[in-house]
N, C-alpha and C positions, 0 to 999 in steps of 0.2 A: 361439401364446401369448396374443396379444391377444384372439382369439376366445374362448379359455378364460376369460380374465378377465371379458370382457363377459357371458358366460353365467353366471358366478358372481355378478356384480353383479345381473343381471336375476333370477336365481334368488332372491337375497336380498330383492330388492324384492317379488317375487311372494309370498314367505313372509310378509313384513310386511303386504302387502295382504290375504292370506288370514286372517292373524291378526286384523287390524282388522275385516274383514268378518264373520268368525265371531263376534267379540264383539258387533258391531252387530246381527246377525240374532238371536242368542240373547237379547240385551237387549231388542230390539224385541218379540220373542215374549213375554218376561216382562212387558213393559208391557201387552200385550194381555190377558194372564191376570189381571194386577192393575192394572185401570184407575185405581185410586186411589193408585198408587205415587207417592211423592215424587220418585223418580228417573226421568227420561225420557231415553232414549238414541236417537239417530238416526245415520245414516251416509250417506256418498256415495262414489261410485266413478266415475272417468273413465279408460277405457283409450283412449289416443290414439296413433295411428300415422301416420307421414307421411314424405315425402321431397321433395326438390326435383327439378325436371327443366327442361331447356331453359335452364340457367343460363349466365352468362358473366361474366368479369372484363374490363371495357372496357380498351382500350389505355392509357388514362390513369388506370387504377385505382391509388390511392395508399394502400390499406389493407392489413391483415394477410392473409396467404395461408391462415391457419387461425384459427378462433375457437373457443376451448374444445376444442381438439384435433379440430375438425371442419374438413376441407379446404374451402376456398372455391372457387367460389361457394357460399354457404350462407345460411340464413335464421334469424334469432333470433326464436323464437316466444314465449319467456318470459324476459325480461330479468332479473327478480328472482331466478330460479332457474337461470339459465344454460342454458336449454333451446334447443339449436341443431339444425337439420336440415341435412343435405346430400344428395347423390344416393344415399345408402344408406338403405333403409327402416329406421325405428327407432321403437320404442315408448317410448324413454327420455325424450325432451325434455319431454313434457307429461302423461304418465300420473300419476295420483295417487289417493289414497283417504284418507278422513278419518272420524273418529268424534267426535260431539259429545254431551256429557252435561250435563243441567241438573238440579240438585237443589234442591227447594223446602224451605227451612228453615221458612218460614212463607208465608202468603198473599202477602206483600209482599217477602220477602227470598229471593233465589235465588243459587245458585252455578252458573257455567257454565264448561265447559272444552271445548277442541277440539284434537285431535291429528291431524296430517297426515303421510303419507309420500309421497315422490315418486320418479319414475324418476331424477331428477338427484341425489336425496339420500334413500336408503332409511332413514336414521335417523329415527324418529318425532320430529316437532317440535311443540312446543306453540304453537298459533296464538292460542288464546283461553284465558284463565284469569282470570275476573273475578267479582266479587260485585256484584249489583244490588239496589237497595232503592227501592221505590216510596213516595214521600212522600205521594202522593195519586193520583188517577186521571190527573192531568196531568204531574206531575213525577217524574223517576226519576234516581237517582244510581248511577253505575257506577265501580268501582275495581278496577284490575288490569291485565291484558294484553289488548289488543284490536287490531283492524286500524285503521290510520290511515284515516279516512273521506274520503280525497282524491277518490275517484271514485264514480260512481253505484252501481257493482257491487262496491265494495271489500269489503263485509261477506261477500259470497258469490261472489267471483270464482273460487274453487276448485270451486264446485258447477256442473258443466257442464250439468246439466239445467235450470238457472235462466235460460238465455239462448239466443238463436238461433245464435250463432257456435260453432265448435269451442272457442274461447277468446276472452276479451275482447281488443279490439285492442291489441297491444303498443306501438303508437305512443303510447298514453296509459298503459296499465296496465303499469307495470314500472319500479321504481326500486330502489336498493340497500337501502332500508328500507321495509317494508310494515306493520310493527306498532309499537306503542308501549306502554310501561308507565307508567300514570298514572291519570287520572280524567276522567270526563265527567259533565255534567249535561244531561239531555234533557227537553224540554217538548213535549207533544202535546195538541192540542185540535181541536175542530170548530167552525167558524163558518159558519152557514148551510149551503151545499153544499160547503164547503171543508174539507179535512183539512190541518192545519198542524202541522209539527214543526220544532223548533229545538234545536240543541245547541252547547255549548262544551266543549272538551277540551284537555288538556295533558299532557305527560309527556316521556319520554326513551326511546331505544332504542340498543343497540349490537349491530352485526352483526359477529361475529368470523369471520374467514376468509370474507368475503362472496362468495357465489356470483356475484352481479352483477358484482363487480370482476374475477372470473376471465375475464370476456369481454374485458377490456382489459389487465390486468396479470398477470405471473407472480408466483409466491410468495404469501404470505399477506397479504391486505389487510383491515384492520379499519376499519369505518365506524361513526361515532357521530353520531346526531341528538340534540341536546340542546336544552332550552328550546323544545320543540314546543308551539305554541299554535295553536288553530284554532277555527273555528265553521262550522256548516252550517245551511241552512234549506231546507225542502221544502214544496211546496204541491201538493195533489192536488185537482183539480176535475173530476169526471166522467172523461172519457177522457184528460185532460191532467195530466201530472206535470212539475213544474219544480223543479230543485234547484240551489242555489248553495253554494259552499264557499270558504273561505280558510284557508290553512295557512302558518305560518312556522316556521323552525327554524335553529339553528346546526349546520353540518355539518363534520365533521372526518374526513379519510381518511388512514390511515397504512399504509405498507408499507416496513418497514425494509430489506428485501432490495434495493429499488431507490431507497432514500433519498427516498421520497415522504412528505411531511407537509404536507397542504393544508387550509386552512380557508375556509369560505364561509358566507355568510348566504343562506338559501333563502326565497323567497316564492312561493306558488302560489295561483292563482285558478282557479275552474272553474265551469261552468254546464252542466247537462244539461236538455234539453227532449224529452220523450217523449209520443207520442200513440198511444193504443190504440183503434181503431175496430172492435173485434171481429175481423173478418177481416183488414183492413188495419192495419198498425202501423208507426210511424216512430220511430227512435231517433237521438238526436244528443247529442253531448257535446263540449265545448270546454274546454281547459285551457291555462294559460300558467304555466310555471315559470321562475324566474330565479335564478341563483346569482351572488352578488357576491363575487369573490375580492379582498377589499380589499388584502391583503398583496401579492398578485401584480399587482394593478392592472388587472384586466379583469373583465368580466361576460359571462355566457352566458345568453341568453334563448331559451326553447324553447316556442313555441306549437304546439299539436297539436289535432286534432279528428277526429271520426268521424261519418259520416252513413250511415244505413241505412234500408231499407224492406223489409217482409216481408208475405206474404199467407198466411193460414191457410186450407187447403183440406182439411178433415177432419183426418186424422192427418199430413198433409204440410204443410211450411212452407218454401217457397223464400225466401231472404233475400239481398238485394244490399247491399253495403257498400263505402264508400270511406273511407280513413283517411290522414292526413298528419301527419308530424312534421318540424319544421324548426328547426334551431338557428341562432342569430345570435350571433356573437362580436364584442365591442367591440375586440378586438385580435387580428388574424389571425396575428400572429407568435408569440403565446403559446398560442392554442387554435384548432385547425381544426374548424369546425362539421361536424355530421353531419345529413343530412336524408334522409327516406324518404317514399314514397307507395305505396299498395297498394289494389288493387281486388280484392274477393273475392265469390264466389258460394257460398252454403251451401244445402244441401238437408237439412232435418231431417225425420225420421220418428219420431213418437211411438209406441213399441211399446205402451205402456200409460201410466197416469197417473204412473208413477214412473220410466220409462226411455225413452231416445231414442237413435237412431242418426243420426249426421250425416256428410255428405260435404261437403268444402270445397275449392275451388280458389282460389288466391291468385296475383295477378300483382304481385310486389313489385319496386320500383325503388329502387336505391341512388342517390339524386339527386346526392349529392356524391362518389360513386365512391370512398369511403374506408372502408366497413365492410360487407363481405360480398358485394358485387356484385349484379347483377340476376338474379333467379330466379323461376321459377314453382313453386308448392308444391301438393302434393296431400296432404290429411289425411282420415282417417276416425276417428270416435270412437264409443264406446259409453258413455253416461252413465246412472247409476242412483242412485236414492235408496233408503235403507233405513229 
């Protein structure tokens, strides 16, 4: 019975993927025929499969024995979308496809939308839906639905062809809210050999029946981030790129079935430093998020970071990465922290300019022994742009 249901779910996802890809390819062909078209359509696809091996739940393990219906030991690869692997090979946790369309109303006024389907949720979801207006060559205003630019790869973290990993490190990339509905103002300029960008943004988002919270709670959990305010700045100078970001928000989590109604004030800081020396490249990113639960009388602080180095050798790119996430609770009687660390080795092969195959091995350790256990993970992906 369960096998039949899984096949039906995967069949439905494949149907959605094929529909999106068919639309993307036909639209891209139309753009080639009419290069002057005001409508530009592109797409992306990531077919990702994986499983855990060599896993264990230590004798002092104090966490759940199953996460999102996956028996532990297990590995959460995508927190935002509840993508979990265990010792059964699966394409569901991270596979996804998307279509993006931009319509130029005028030279300075554009409309942009992006729809994505996933293995964990085959219903098409609107990730982007915003209008942008260029005041001049430096200033641009955007209004609508966008990604919260909390991380370096936030805007294109679903586009697997854009980075060396199978997916961005979940130790950083993955919270219960990833989008916001609001507005932003962006400034770009060049000073000598430096390219500089700065933006401020604000808005609100509500995630109904949050996939992220299904990793922790049963029943429907609704999450609201309100009064989102943030700013980011980026500097490019030759091979060096440096980006800093700050975000704050009021967070409310409600689950009536378990009488959960919590409120917190969130603050997040981040910095990314990347160096690209043609063949050698180095990626690093550090964030710290804190949630102050005033009513409950405690605070949770979560510093996390990732460090990686890769080497391009023709079409091949080996990439070594280390990532860490460590929670600190001001009151251990009210909240038990979680911490993880992971070493990964990825081998990427660029099939052509728009597609790549990746193999990745991860050694994941559940440091606090309370969420998933210790596992090794094998993943393979095919990423394509359209």
